[in-house]
C-alpha positions in Angstrom: 4.1 0.2 -2.5 6.3 3.3 -3.1 5.1 6.6 -1.3 6.6 9.9 -1.4 6.9 12.3 1.5 5.3 15.6 0.7 6.8 19.1 1.2 4.9 19.4 4.4 6.5 15.9 5.8 3.1 14.0 5.2 2.7 10.5 3.6 -0.7 9.7 2.2 -1.8 6.0 2.9 -5.3 6.3 1.5 -8.8 6.6 2.8 -8.5 3.1 4.4 -6.2 4.5 7.2 -8.0 7.8 7.5 -8.3 8.8 11.3 -6.4 5.7 12.5 -3.7 6.1 15.2 -0.3 4.7 14.5 2.8 4.3 16.7 5.9 5.5 14.5 9.2 3.8 15.5 12.2 5.6 14.0 15.6 3.7 13.4 18.9 5.1 13.2 19.4 4.2 9.5 16.3 6.5 8.7 13.9 3.5 8.5 10.8 3.8 10.1 7.7 1.6 11.1 4.1 2.2 11.6 2.2 0.1 14.1 -1.6 0.3 14.1 -2.7 1.4 17.7 -5.9 1.8 19.8 -6.5 4.3 22.7 -8.0 3.1 25.7 -9.6 6.1 27.8 -8.1 6.6 31.1 -10.0 4.7 33.8 -11.1 1.8 31.5 -9.3 -1.3 31.1 -8.6 -2.8 27.8 -10.9 -5.8 26.7 -9.6 -9.3 27.8 -8.0 -11.0 25.0 -10.2 -13.7 23.4 -7.5 -16.3 23.0 -4.6 -17.1 25.4 -1.2 -17.8 24.2 0.5 -20.9 25.6 3.2 -20.2 27.9 6.6 -21.9 27.0 7.1 -24.9 29.2 10.7 -24.0 29.7 12.5 -20.6 29.4 13.4 -19.9 25.8 16.8 -18.3 25.0 16.4 -16.0 22.2 18.8 -14.0 20.0 18.7 -10.3 20.3 18.8 -8.0 17.3 21.8 -5.6 17.4 19.5 -2.6 17.8 17.4 -4.4 20.4 14.1 -4.4 18.3 11.4 -6.9 19.0 8.1 -7.3 17.1 5.0 -6.4 18.8 4.2 -9.1 21.4 7.8 -10.3 21.3 8.8 -13.8 20.2 7.0 -16.0 22.8 4.4 -17.3 20.4 6.7 -18.2 17.5 9.2 -19.6 19.8 6.5 -21.8 21.4 5.4 -22.8 17.9 9.1 -23.8 17.0 9.4 -25.8 20.1 6.0 -27.7 19.5 7.2 -28.5 15.8 10.9 -29.0 16.4 10.8 -32.5 15.0 9.1 -31.3 11.6 11.5 -28.4 11.4 14.5 -30.6 11.9 13.3 -33.0 9.2 12.7 -30.1 6.8 16.2 -28.6 7.5 17.6 -32.1 6.6 15.7 -32.3 3.6 17.1 -28.9 2.4 20.5 -30.2 3.2 19.9 -33.2 1.1 18.0 -31.7 -1.9 19.0 -28.0 -1.7 16.8 -25.1 -1.6 13.9 -24.4 -3.9 16.2 -21.8 -5.6 19.0 -24.2 -5.9 16.8 -26.9 -7.4 15.4 -24.4 -10.0 19.0 -23.4 -11.0 19.9 -27.3 -11.4 16.7 -27.8 -13.5 17.3 -24.8 -15.7 21.0 -25.7 -16.3 19.9 -28.9 -17.7 17.5 -27.4 -20.2 
């Protein structure tokens, strides 16, 4: 979706987002990201999460982005999923090595037409 910043520096996201609070992360290359936030009044604790994420059985070494950016919540959940599904991911990688990516397969198919 293409949005234009108005003369006063505002961007309209539509009525769906009216009144909501966002954390804005500015990057050196002039990108920015909006993350929806909720305010918890002082003195109250946030509600307990309804689901608990599985903790990795072993520490996982992760690659760091050059600018140090991490997605909200970090990488723990996706890292654990990758560890739990390592066999299937390895088989899929081998299939890609053997047969090529979908784009490569499409290119081969179209070249035969």
